[in-house]
BABAVO-725168 format. One record per residue (C-alpha): residue in one letter; z, x negated, y negated; residue number from 1. Coordinates in Angstrom, 1 decimal. Example, Ala and Ser with C-alpha at 12.3 -4.5 7.8 and 13.67 -1.06 7.14 Angstrom:
// residues 2
rest	w	u	v	nr
A	7.8	-12.3	4.5	1
S	7.1	-13.7	1.1	2
END
This chain:
// residues 648
rest	w	u	v	nr
M	79.0	-119.2	-124.6	1
K	79.7	-119.5	-128.2	2
K	82.7	-117.7	-129.3	3
S	83.3	-116.0	-132.7	4
S	86.7	-114.8	-134.0	5
W	85.3	-111.5	-135.2	6
I	88.1	-109.4	-134.1	7
L	88.8	-107.7	-137.1	8
L	85.2	-106.5	-136.9	9
L	85.2	-105.6	-133.0	10
V	88.6	-103.5	-133.4	11
P	86.9	-101.0	-135.6	12
L	83.7	-101.3	-133.9	13
A	85.4	-100.7	-130.4	14
L	87.3	-97.4	-132.2	15
I	84.7	-96.0	-134.0	16
G	81.4	-97.1	-132.2	17
T	79.7	-97.9	-135.8	18
G	76.6	-100.0	-134.5	19
W	75.2	-100.7	-138.0	20
L	77.6	-103.7	-138.5	21
A	76.0	-105.3	-135.9	22
A	72.8	-105.9	-138.3	23
Y	75.3	-108.3	-140.2	24
I	77.2	-110.0	-137.7	25
G	74.7	-110.7	-134.8	26
E	76.4	-110.4	-131.0	27
P	80.2	-111.2	-132.1	28
E	82.3	-112.2	-129.1	29
Y	86.0	-112.7	-128.7	30
A	88.6	-114.2	-126.3	31
Y	91.7	-115.2	-126.4	32
T	93.0	-118.8	-125.5	33
P	96.8	-119.4	-126.3	34
P	97.6	-122.5	-128.2	35
E	99.8	-124.9	-126.7	36
H	102.9	-123.6	-128.4	37
K	102.7	-120.4	-126.9	38
L	102.9	-121.7	-123.5	39
D	105.9	-121.8	-121.1	40
N	104.5	-124.4	-119.3	41
A	103.0	-126.7	-122.2	42
T	105.2	-129.5	-121.2	43
A	104.7	-129.7	-117.7	44
I	100.5	-129.6	-118.2	45
R	100.7	-132.4	-120.8	46
A	102.5	-134.7	-118.9	47
Q	100.2	-134.2	-115.9	48
Q	97.4	-134.9	-118.5	49
F	98.5	-138.4	-119.7	50
S	97.3	-141.3	-117.5	51
S	96.1	-145.0	-118.9	52
L	94.1	-144.6	-115.6	53
R	90.2	-143.5	-115.6	54
Q	90.0	-141.1	-112.7	55
Y	86.4	-140.3	-111.2	56
D	86.2	-137.6	-108.6	57
I	83.1	-138.3	-106.2	58
W	82.6	-135.5	-103.9	59
G	86.3	-134.9	-103.4	60
K	87.5	-138.5	-103.1	61
T	89.5	-139.4	-106.1	62
L	89.1	-142.9	-107.6	63
T	91.0	-144.6	-110.3	64
V	90.4	-147.6	-112.6	65
P	92.2	-149.1	-115.5	66
G	91.7	-147.6	-118.7	67
G	89.8	-150.4	-120.5	68
M	87.3	-151.0	-117.4	69
Q	83.9	-149.9	-117.8	70
P	82.5	-148.2	-114.4	71
L	80.2	-150.6	-113.6	72
N	80.6	-150.1	-110.0	73
A	77.5	-148.0	-108.9	74
R	79.7	-145.8	-106.8	75
L	81.1	-144.7	-110.2	76
Q	77.6	-143.3	-111.1	77
P	76.6	-139.7	-111.7	78
A	73.7	-140.2	-109.4	79
N	76.4	-140.7	-106.6	80
G	78.2	-137.8	-107.4	81
A	81.0	-139.4	-109.8	82
V	82.5	-137.3	-112.2	83
E	85.0	-138.7	-114.8	84
V	87.9	-136.9	-115.5	85
T	88.1	-137.3	-119.4	86
D	90.0	-135.4	-122.3	87
D	87.0	-133.5	-123.1	88
M	86.4	-132.5	-119.7	89
L	90.0	-130.9	-119.7	90
K	89.4	-129.2	-122.8	91
L	86.2	-127.8	-121.8	92
G	88.0	-126.7	-118.4	93
R	90.6	-124.8	-120.3	94
R	88.3	-123.4	-122.6	95
T	86.3	-121.9	-120.0	96
L	88.8	-120.6	-117.8	97
Y	90.0	-118.4	-120.7	98
E	86.8	-117.6	-122.3	99
E	83.7	-118.3	-120.0	100
T	82.3	-114.9	-118.2	101
F	79.1	-116.6	-117.1	102
G	77.7	-113.3	-118.5	103
N	79.3	-110.9	-115.9	104
E	79.7	-108.5	-118.8	105
I	76.0	-107.3	-117.8	106
F	77.3	-106.5	-114.4	107
L	80.7	-105.2	-115.1	108
S	79.7	-103.2	-118.3	109
D	76.0	-102.2	-117.7	110
V	76.1	-102.0	-114.1	111
L	79.8	-101.3	-112.8	112
G	80.5	-99.1	-116.0	113
I	84.2	-100.5	-116.2	114
A	84.5	-99.4	-119.7	115
S	82.4	-96.0	-119.4	116
G	84.8	-93.9	-117.7	117
P	88.0	-92.8	-119.0	118
L	89.1	-96.3	-119.5	119
K	87.4	-97.2	-122.7	120
I	87.3	-100.2	-124.8	121
S	88.6	-98.1	-127.8	122
N	91.7	-97.2	-125.6	123
I	92.4	-100.8	-124.7	124
M	92.2	-101.8	-128.3	125
E	94.3	-98.8	-129.5	126
A	97.0	-99.8	-126.7	127
I	96.9	-103.3	-128.2	128
V	97.5	-102.3	-131.8	129
R	100.5	-100.1	-130.7	130
L	102.2	-103.4	-129.4	131
E	102.4	-104.6	-133.0	132
G	101.8	-108.3	-132.0	133
K	104.6	-108.2	-129.5	134
G	102.5	-109.1	-126.2	135
T	103.1	-107.4	-122.9	136
D	102.8	-108.2	-119.1	137
N	101.6	-104.6	-118.6	138
L	99.0	-103.2	-121.2	139
R	99.7	-99.5	-120.6	140
V	96.6	-97.4	-121.8	141
E	95.9	-93.6	-122.4	142
L	92.7	-92.2	-120.8	143
D	89.9	-90.7	-122.5	144
H	89.2	-87.7	-121.0	145
D	89.7	-86.1	-117.7	146
V	88.2	-87.0	-114.5	147
T	88.7	-86.8	-110.8	148
V	88.5	-90.1	-109.1	149
G	88.6	-90.5	-105.3	150
G	90.0	-87.1	-104.9	151
R	92.6	-88.0	-107.4	152
L	92.7	-85.8	-111.0	153
F	93.5	-88.0	-113.9	154
H	94.2	-86.3	-117.1	155
K	93.1	-87.1	-120.8	156
G	96.1	-88.7	-122.4	157
E	97.7	-89.9	-119.3	158
I	99.0	-93.5	-119.6	159
I	98.0	-95.8	-116.7	160
D	99.5	-99.2	-116.1	161
T	96.5	-101.9	-116.0	162
G	98.5	-105.0	-115.5	163
L	96.5	-106.7	-117.9	164
D	98.6	-109.3	-119.9	165
V	98.2	-109.5	-123.9	166
A	100.0	-112.5	-125.4	167
K	101.8	-112.1	-128.7	168
G	99.4	-111.9	-131.5	169
A	96.4	-111.5	-129.2	170
Y	93.7	-108.9	-130.1	171
A	92.7	-108.9	-126.3	172
P	94.2	-109.1	-123.0	173
I	94.4	-112.7	-121.5	174
G	90.9	-113.2	-119.6	175
M	89.2	-110.5	-121.2	176
T	85.9	-111.3	-123.4	177
V	84.8	-108.3	-125.9	178
K	81.3	-108.6	-126.7	179
Y	79.0	-106.5	-129.0	180
A	75.4	-106.7	-127.9	181
E	72.4	-104.4	-127.6	182
G	74.2	-101.9	-129.8	183
R	77.2	-101.4	-127.6	184
A	80.6	-103.2	-126.8	185
K	80.8	-104.7	-123.4	186
I	83.5	-106.3	-121.3	187
G	83.4	-109.6	-119.2	188
I	86.1	-111.3	-117.1	189
G	87.3	-114.6	-117.3	190
C	89.6	-116.6	-114.7	191
M	92.7	-116.3	-116.5	192
A	92.7	-112.5	-116.4	193
C	94.2	-113.2	-112.8	194
H	95.4	-116.5	-113.3	195
A	98.0	-116.3	-116.4	196
T	100.8	-114.1	-117.1	197
V	103.2	-113.5	-119.7	198
N	106.8	-114.1	-119.0	199
R	108.9	-111.2	-119.7	200
E	111.8	-113.2	-120.6	201
S	110.3	-115.6	-122.9	202
G	107.2	-113.7	-124.3	203
M	105.3	-116.9	-123.8	204
V	102.2	-117.6	-121.4	205
V	102.4	-119.3	-118.1	206
E	99.1	-120.6	-117.3	207
G	98.2	-120.7	-113.3	208
A	100.7	-118.0	-112.7	209
P	98.9	-115.2	-110.6	210
N	99.0	-111.7	-112.6	211
T	101.1	-110.1	-109.9	212
D	100.8	-106.7	-111.1	213
L	96.8	-106.7	-112.4	214
N	95.9	-103.2	-111.0	215
L	92.2	-104.4	-110.4	216
G	91.5	-101.5	-107.9	217
L	92.6	-98.8	-110.3	218
I	90.5	-100.3	-113.1	219
M	87.3	-100.5	-111.0	220
A	88.0	-97.0	-109.4	221
L	87.6	-95.6	-113.0	222
A	84.4	-96.9	-113.7	223
T	81.3	-94.7	-113.3	224
N	79.6	-96.8	-110.8	225
S	82.2	-98.3	-108.9	226
A	80.1	-97.7	-105.6	227
A	78.2	-100.8	-107.0	228
Y	81.4	-102.9	-105.1	229
F	80.7	-100.9	-101.6	230
T	80.6	-104.4	-99.8	231
H	84.2	-105.4	-101.0	232
T	85.7	-102.1	-99.4	233
D	85.3	-100.3	-96.2	234
V	81.9	-98.9	-96.4	235
T	80.2	-100.1	-93.0	236
K	77.2	-97.8	-93.0	237
L	75.1	-96.3	-95.8	238
V	73.3	-94.3	-93.6	239
D	76.7	-92.2	-93.5	240
Y	76.2	-91.4	-97.1	241
I	72.6	-90.4	-96.9	242
Q	72.1	-86.4	-97.9	243
D	68.6	-86.1	-99.0	244
E	65.8	-88.2	-97.0	245
N	63.3	-87.6	-99.6	246
R	65.3	-89.3	-102.1	247
S	63.9	-92.7	-100.7	248
V	62.3	-96.0	-101.7	249
T	60.1	-98.3	-100.2	250
N	61.6	-100.7	-98.1	251
S	60.3	-104.6	-97.7	252
Q	58.5	-103.8	-94.5	253
G	56.7	-101.0	-96.5	254
S	58.4	-98.1	-95.3	255
A	60.0	-94.9	-96.8	256
E	63.7	-95.3	-96.5	257
A	66.5	-93.2	-97.8	258
L	69.2	-94.1	-100.5	259
P	72.6	-93.0	-100.1	260
D	74.0	-90.1	-102.0	261
P	75.5	-91.6	-105.0	262
K	78.5	-89.5	-105.6	263
L	79.3	-89.7	-101.9	264
L	79.2	-93.2	-101.8	265
E	81.2	-93.4	-105.0	266
D	83.8	-91.1	-103.9	267
A	84.0	-93.3	-100.8	268
V	84.5	-96.3	-102.7	269
D	87.1	-94.8	-105.2	270
R	89.2	-93.8	-102.4	271
N	89.3	-97.2	-101.2	272
L	90.1	-99.0	-104.6	273
L	92.8	-96.4	-105.4	274
K	94.4	-98.1	-102.3	275
W	94.5	-101.7	-103.7	276
A	98.0	-102.8	-104.4	277
P	98.1	-104.4	-107.7	278
G	98.2	-108.1	-107.8	279
N	95.5	-108.1	-105.0	280
F	91.8	-108.1	-104.9	281
D	89.1	-108.0	-102.1	282
T	87.4	-111.1	-102.6	283
T	84.8	-111.0	-99.4	284
V	81.7	-109.0	-98.8	285
D	82.3	-108.4	-95.1	286
L	82.3	-104.6	-95.3	287
V	86.1	-104.6	-94.6	288
S	88.9	-103.6	-97.1	289
D	91.1	-106.8	-96.8	290
I	92.5	-107.2	-100.1	291
T	94.2	-110.6	-100.7	292
Q	97.1	-111.6	-103.1	293
I	95.8	-113.5	-106.2	294
P	96.6	-117.1	-106.0	295
D	98.4	-119.1	-108.3	296
M	96.5	-122.3	-109.9	297
F	99.1	-124.8	-109.1	298
T	96.6	-126.5	-107.3	299
K	96.9	-130.2	-107.1	300
G	97.3	-131.4	-103.5	301
G	97.0	-128.0	-102.0	302
H	93.6	-128.5	-100.4	303
P	91.7	-126.7	-98.6	304
Y	91.4	-123.9	-100.9	305
S	91.3	-120.1	-100.7	306
W	93.5	-118.3	-98.2	307
S	91.6	-119.2	-95.0	308
G	90.9	-123.0	-96.6	309
F	87.3	-122.0	-96.5	310
A	86.8	-124.5	-99.6	311
A	87.4	-127.7	-98.2	312
V	84.2	-129.6	-99.2	313
G	82.6	-130.8	-102.5	314
P	84.2	-131.9	-105.7	315
F	87.9	-131.9	-106.1	316
K	88.5	-131.5	-102.3	317
G	87.1	-128.3	-102.3	318
L	88.6	-126.6	-105.7	319
S	85.3	-126.6	-107.2	320
T	83.8	-124.7	-104.4	321
F	86.8	-122.3	-104.5	322
S	86.4	-121.8	-108.2	323
N	82.6	-121.1	-107.9	324
N	82.7	-118.6	-105.5	325
V	84.8	-116.2	-107.8	326
H	81.7	-115.8	-110.1	327
A	78.8	-116.7	-107.9	328
Q	80.0	-113.8	-105.6	329
N	82.5	-111.5	-106.9	330
T	81.9	-110.6	-110.3	331
D	78.2	-109.7	-109.8	332
T	77.1	-107.9	-106.3	333
L	73.6	-108.2	-107.3	334
S	73.8	-112.0	-106.2	335
Q	73.5	-111.1	-102.7	336
M	70.2	-109.2	-103.1	337
D	68.3	-112.0	-101.3	338
I	70.5	-112.2	-98.2	339
S	71.7	-108.5	-98.0	340
D	69.2	-108.2	-94.9	341
K	70.9	-111.0	-93.1	342
L	74.4	-110.4	-94.0	343
W	74.6	-107.0	-93.4	344
G	71.1	-105.7	-92.1	345
I	70.4	-103.7	-95.5	346
D	67.0	-103.8	-96.8	347
R	67.1	-106.0	-100.2	348
E	65.4	-102.7	-101.6	349
I	68.0	-100.5	-100.3	350
Y	70.4	-102.8	-101.4	351
L	69.6	-103.1	-105.0	352
G	68.6	-99.3	-105.3	353
T	72.0	-98.4	-104.2	354
I	73.7	-100.5	-106.7	355
L	71.5	-99.5	-109.4	356
Q	71.2	-95.8	-108.9	357
N	74.0	-94.7	-110.9	358
A	74.1	-97.9	-113.2	359
A	76.5	-97.2	-116.4	360
N	73.7	-98.5	-118.8	361
P	70.7	-96.2	-118.6	362
K	68.6	-99.4	-119.0	363
F	69.7	-100.6	-115.7	364
R	69.7	-97.2	-114.0	365
Y	67.1	-97.0	-111.0	366
D	65.6	-93.6	-110.5	367
P	64.0	-93.4	-106.9	368
N	61.7	-91.0	-108.1	369
S	60.0	-93.3	-110.5	370
G	57.6	-94.7	-107.7	371
I	58.5	-98.4	-108.4	372
K	60.3	-100.7	-106.1	373
P	63.9	-101.4	-107.0	374
T	63.2	-105.2	-107.0	375
D	60.3	-104.6	-109.4	376
F	62.2	-102.2	-111.6	377
F	65.0	-105.1	-111.8	378
K	62.7	-107.9	-112.6	379
L	61.7	-105.9	-116.0	380
L	65.4	-106.2	-117.0	381
D	66.8	-109.4	-115.4	382
P	68.3	-111.7	-117.7	383
N	67.9	-114.5	-115.4	384
P	64.8	-114.0	-113.6	385
D	65.0	-117.4	-111.6	386
T	68.1	-116.5	-109.9	387
P	69.5	-113.2	-108.0	388
G	71.8	-111.1	-109.9	389
T	72.8	-111.4	-113.6	390
N	75.1	-114.0	-113.7	391
E	74.5	-117.5	-115.1	392
V	73.8	-119.4	-111.9	393
I	71.8	-121.8	-110.0	394
K	70.3	-122.0	-106.6	395
V	71.5	-124.6	-104.5	396
P	68.7	-126.9	-103.2	397
N	68.5	-125.1	-99.7	398
Y	68.5	-121.4	-100.7	399
P	68.7	-119.0	-99.2	400
K	70.9	-120.9	-96.9	401
V	74.5	-121.0	-97.6	402
S	77.1	-123.7	-97.1	403
A	80.3	-125.1	-96.9	404
I	79.9	-125.8	-100.8	405
A	78.3	-122.5	-101.9	406
P	79.1	-119.5	-99.4	407
D	76.5	-117.4	-101.0	408
G	73.8	-120.2	-101.9	409
L	74.7	-119.9	-105.5	410
Y	76.5	-122.2	-108.0	411
I	77.8	-120.8	-111.6	412
S	76.0	-123.2	-114.2	413
S	75.3	-122.0	-117.8	414
P	72.2	-123.1	-119.3	415
G	72.5	-126.1	-121.7	416
F	75.2	-127.6	-119.4	417
K	74.8	-129.8	-116.4	418
A	74.6	-128.6	-113.0	419
G	78.3	-127.5	-111.7	420
E	79.9	-129.2	-115.1	421
Q	81.8	-126.4	-116.1	422
V	83.3	-125.5	-112.6	423
N	84.4	-129.2	-112.3	424
A	85.9	-129.2	-115.6	425
M	87.9	-126.0	-114.4	426
S	89.0	-127.6	-111.3	427
A	89.9	-130.9	-113.1	428
Y	92.0	-128.8	-115.5	429
Q	93.8	-126.6	-112.9	430
N	94.8	-129.7	-111.1	431
T	97.0	-130.8	-114.5	432
I	98.7	-127.2	-114.5	433
R	102.4	-127.3	-113.1	434
P	104.7	-124.2	-113.1	435
P	107.4	-123.9	-115.9	436
E	110.1	-126.7	-115.2	437
T	113.3	-124.8	-113.7	438
T	116.6	-126.9	-114.0	439
T	119.5	-126.2	-111.7	440
T	122.9	-127.5	-111.9	441
D	123.8	-126.4	-108.5	442
T	123.3	-129.8	-106.9	443
K	125.5	-128.8	-104.0	444
R	123.3	-125.8	-103.4	445
M	119.9	-127.7	-103.6	446
S	121.2	-130.5	-101.4	447
M	122.1	-128.2	-98.6	448
G	118.7	-126.6	-99.2	449
A	116.7	-129.5	-98.7	450
E	118.9	-130.2	-95.5	451
V	118.1	-126.7	-93.8	452
F	114.3	-127.3	-94.7	453
K	114.5	-130.1	-92.3	454
K	116.6	-128.9	-89.9	455
A	114.8	-125.8	-89.5	456
Q	111.6	-128.1	-89.2	457
C	109.8	-126.4	-92.2	458
I	108.9	-129.8	-93.2	459
T	106.7	-130.1	-90.0	460
C	103.9	-128.1	-91.9	461
H	105.0	-128.3	-95.5	462
A	105.3	-131.6	-96.2	463
G	103.5	-134.1	-98.8	464
D	103.5	-134.0	-102.5	465
A	102.6	-130.3	-102.8	466
Y	104.5	-129.3	-99.3	467
T	101.6	-128.8	-97.4	468
N	99.9	-131.0	-94.4	469
N	96.5	-129.6	-95.7	470
R	95.7	-128.1	-92.5	471
I	93.9	-124.8	-91.3	472
M	96.0	-122.8	-88.6	473
R	94.6	-120.7	-86.1	474
A	95.2	-117.0	-87.1	475
Q	96.6	-116.2	-83.5	476
D	99.0	-119.3	-83.9	477
I	100.6	-118.1	-87.4	478
G	100.6	-114.5	-86.3	479
T	99.5	-113.3	-89.7	480
E	97.0	-110.3	-90.5	481
P	94.0	-111.6	-88.9	482
A	91.2	-109.5	-90.9	483
R	90.9	-112.0	-93.6	484
A	90.7	-115.0	-91.1	485
K	87.2	-113.7	-90.4	486
A	86.3	-112.5	-93.9	487
F	83.3	-115.4	-94.1	488
R	82.2	-114.9	-90.5	489
R	78.9	-113.1	-91.4	490
T	77.8	-116.3	-93.0	491
Q	77.6	-118.2	-89.8	492
H	73.8	-117.7	-88.8	493
L	72.8	-118.5	-92.7	494
M	74.7	-121.9	-92.8	495
G	72.7	-125.1	-93.8	496
E	73.8	-128.5	-94.8	497
P	75.8	-128.5	-98.0	498
E	73.5	-129.8	-100.8	499
F	73.7	-129.7	-104.4	500
Y	72.5	-132.0	-107.3	501
S	73.8	-134.9	-109.0	502
P	76.2	-134.2	-112.0	503
D	74.0	-135.2	-114.7	504
T	71.4	-132.9	-113.5	505
P	70.6	-130.2	-116.9	506
V	70.5	-126.7	-116.5	507
P	68.0	-124.9	-116.3	508
L	67.0	-126.9	-113.2	509
P	64.0	-129.1	-114.0	510
P	61.0	-129.0	-111.4	511
D	62.0	-132.4	-109.9	512
A	65.6	-131.8	-109.5	513
K	66.8	-133.9	-106.7	514
A	68.8	-132.5	-103.7	515
V	72.0	-134.4	-102.9	516
K	73.7	-134.0	-99.5	517
V	77.4	-133.3	-100.1	518
P	79.2	-135.7	-97.8	519
T	81.5	-134.6	-95.2	520
N	82.8	-137.3	-93.5	521
G	86.8	-137.4	-93.2	522
I	86.8	-133.5	-92.9	523
D	87.2	-132.2	-89.4	524
A	84.3	-129.7	-88.4	525
E	86.6	-127.8	-86.4	526
Q	88.7	-126.9	-89.6	527
I	85.4	-126.1	-91.4	528
K	84.9	-123.4	-88.8	529
L	88.2	-122.1	-89.0	530
G	88.1	-121.8	-92.7	531
F	85.1	-119.5	-92.3	532
G	86.1	-118.0	-89.2	533
H	82.8	-118.7	-87.3	534
E	83.0	-118.3	-83.9	535
P	84.0	-119.2	-81.3	536
T	87.1	-119.5	-83.4	537
A	89.0	-116.1	-84.9	538
G	89.3	-118.0	-87.9	539
G	92.5	-119.3	-89.4	540
Y	94.9	-119.6	-92.5	541
K	95.8	-122.9	-94.2	542
V	99.1	-124.0	-94.8	543
K	100.1	-123.0	-98.0	544
G	101.7	-125.5	-100.7	545
L	105.1	-124.3	-102.2	546
I	105.2	-125.2	-105.4	547
G	105.5	-122.5	-107.9	548
L	107.2	-120.1	-105.5	549
R	109.3	-118.4	-108.4	550
W	105.9	-117.3	-109.7	551
S	103.8	-116.3	-107.0	552
A	106.1	-113.2	-105.0	553
P	105.2	-111.2	-103.0	554
Y	104.1	-113.5	-100.1	555
L	101.8	-114.3	-97.6	556
H	97.9	-114.0	-97.9	557
D	98.0	-110.2	-97.7	558
G	100.9	-110.2	-100.3	559
G	102.8	-107.9	-97.7	560
V	106.2	-109.6	-97.9	561
A	107.5	-107.9	-100.7	562
V	111.1	-107.0	-101.5	563
G	112.4	-105.5	-104.9	564
P	115.5	-106.5	-107.0	565
N	117.4	-104.3	-104.7	566
V	117.2	-105.2	-101.1	567
S	116.4	-101.6	-100.1	568
Q	113.0	-101.8	-102.0	569
A	111.5	-103.2	-98.9	570
G	107.6	-103.3	-98.7	571
V	104.7	-103.1	-100.9	572
P	105.0	-99.1	-101.0	573
A	108.5	-99.5	-102.2	574
T	107.5	-102.0	-105.0	575
L	104.2	-102.9	-106.3	576
M	102.7	-99.3	-105.4	577
K	105.6	-97.8	-107.5	578
G	105.4	-100.3	-110.4	579
I	108.3	-102.4	-109.3	580
R	108.0	-106.0	-109.4	581
P	108.7	-108.1	-106.2	582
D	111.9	-110.1	-106.8	583
P	111.1	-113.9	-105.7	584
Y	114.6	-114.5	-104.2	585
N	114.7	-111.3	-102.0	586
S	111.1	-111.6	-101.1	587
L	111.5	-115.0	-100.1	588
K	114.7	-114.3	-98.2	589
A	112.5	-111.7	-96.0	590
M	110.4	-114.6	-95.3	591
I	113.0	-116.3	-93.4	592
D	115.2	-113.1	-92.3	593
R	114.1	-111.3	-89.5	594
K	116.2	-108.1	-90.0	595
L	114.7	-107.7	-93.8	596
R	111.4	-108.7	-92.7	597
Q	111.4	-105.8	-90.1	598
Q	112.3	-103.6	-93.0	599
V	109.3	-104.7	-94.8	600
L	106.9	-104.5	-91.7	601
E	108.2	-100.9	-91.1	602
A	107.6	-99.8	-94.6	603
N	104.1	-101.1	-94.7	604
L	103.1	-99.6	-91.4	605
Q	104.3	-96.2	-92.4	606
D	102.0	-96.3	-95.7	607
K	98.3	-95.5	-95.0	608
R	97.4	-97.3	-97.8	609
M	98.8	-100.5	-96.3	610
R	97.0	-99.8	-93.0	611
D	93.9	-99.1	-94.5	612
T	93.7	-102.4	-96.6	613
H	95.1	-104.7	-94.1	614
V	98.3	-105.2	-95.4	615
T	101.0	-105.8	-93.3	616
G	103.3	-109.0	-94.1	617
Q	103.5	-109.9	-90.5	618
G	103.4	-113.1	-89.1	619
H	104.8	-116.4	-90.1	620
E	107.9	-116.0	-87.7	621
F	110.1	-119.0	-88.7	622
W	113.4	-117.9	-88.8	623
V	116.2	-119.0	-91.0	624
D	119.1	-116.5	-90.2	625
E	122.3	-115.9	-88.2	626
S	120.3	-115.3	-85.2	627
S	118.8	-118.7	-85.5	628
G	122.2	-120.4	-85.9	629
F	122.1	-120.3	-89.7	630
T	124.8	-119.1	-91.8	631
P	124.1	-116.8	-94.7	632
E	125.1	-119.6	-97.1	633
Q	122.7	-122.0	-95.6	634
Q	120.1	-119.5	-95.9	635
D	120.9	-118.9	-99.4	636
A	120.7	-122.6	-100.0	637
L	117.1	-122.5	-98.5	638
V	115.8	-119.8	-100.9	639
H	117.2	-121.5	-103.9	640
Y	115.8	-125.0	-102.8	641
L	112.5	-123.5	-102.5	642
L	112.3	-121.4	-105.5	643
N	113.1	-124.9	-107.4	644
L	110.7	-127.3	-105.7	645
K	108.6	-129.6	-108.0	646
M	105.9	-131.8	-107.1	647
K	107.1	-135.1	-105.5	648
END
């Protein structure tokens, strides 16, 4: 999408809603990309980008050739899946990560109503203006009006912690795109809303660090149609929310079927969203509330990707598969309209009618008394009529089958680009990101920590350049909270062979676009089953790399191992749920100290919000404490060592 720096116009537009100005400026759009001198880790990133070699990715295999050599080898042609990592590609990747929404402002603003409730765009802009250019790692915003959400009363003027980060001198939060279209301001979300943060100490932006206090649950609960996100919560049966059998639509079989009551469903979804811990997000559509911690973007060598390792196939060792899933599935629930029946047994007419019956924008609001089917209604206003949903996606060749490269059968690709070009560019750039350099003069402590790392056998799994063996462990073996390991299980009966298009295929796809089988040779089929939680497995969790631990507290896939600056602040209820950021040292200590971990477990278990969202902090019981024969000095040295690890 074309970006224009119309912020001086957008601010008054958002604040006072003057629509006449649009006639003069078209559809302005603003998103912030920090210049290099405002990055805390610019040096580390720049060092990774410099190379005298030409690098290619061929469906996850990396090849390098001398810089002056022409790619005459047939393997290095796009027809064979070869993608060259160039400077222009890296620039596209960075720009896409910060600015590209792939059209999700339509779902988020027109359907979900993310800025139609008490959290208005004008309130967000006013909060930014009050910063006076200073920036923040937690934008605190006043609510516009009184509202009861999920049984909780929010008052006009009440200040909430959004967790949105605003860089010095920026006019919008990092990763948020503000667009003026169709006479109204809309909000879209890009990748860096979750995967970049403002360093409290330096005020600089840290690319790739997870936004550990981003309050997505609260932000979505305050939306006017958060019910559109019900598949990411604990709503398991829509029939439980039917009140009026006459509020019905004609389903795909030609029979009348009632829609759920919009207010009842909205309340149920809101109640669950309000339980989400900041820094977490439910990324799967399994009708289970199993939030996961926002991961870092220090991705080089960290394959397979995602908490379960499901993203193992495709370009950049599965990283493109992982990056794609965020927008192809998570920022537009309408994208599952063609497979809702096979995933959840929900007829597509009921599914679509449920999402649209309370849409924020009247243009997208479906009336069951209109006499028109929800699918026919949506066709009248669908911005991308050849694909499901409103985001800019393409169908994989064997759609509606899903696969190890596209778990919902869709792939984000904007018109005017090549198939997968933007996703691959994002992956290439992510692999250059490193955390800020840490310097420690305590060489004795680091040396002792390295020895303890070996003695405690951490190196058994956490080996290699990124400190991972790149394997997926069975959930029952690692012992962590098991819900997420099975989150993709419903895809099992929809799975097809991974197919895509050659990297030079234009978008929109031409009628003769040729399918290419994505190779899986060299990837253990059982590992793929574990990553997706397909039967007969109970699923698994990947061995996490250890680069950037200083930036990624709390720990484990559920983010459950959290301890504040004071060790008495044990557990998520005592930290994130109270606006206290987990301390990396103390939280990492809880990973290896059984007494401190027990305090964490008890605190999480006693809180119903944690139980209802499957956050425990259990598992990974590899202790380095006195009961295991290690001294407090050795334990301290190991924690210090882990917090200062660098790529080998």
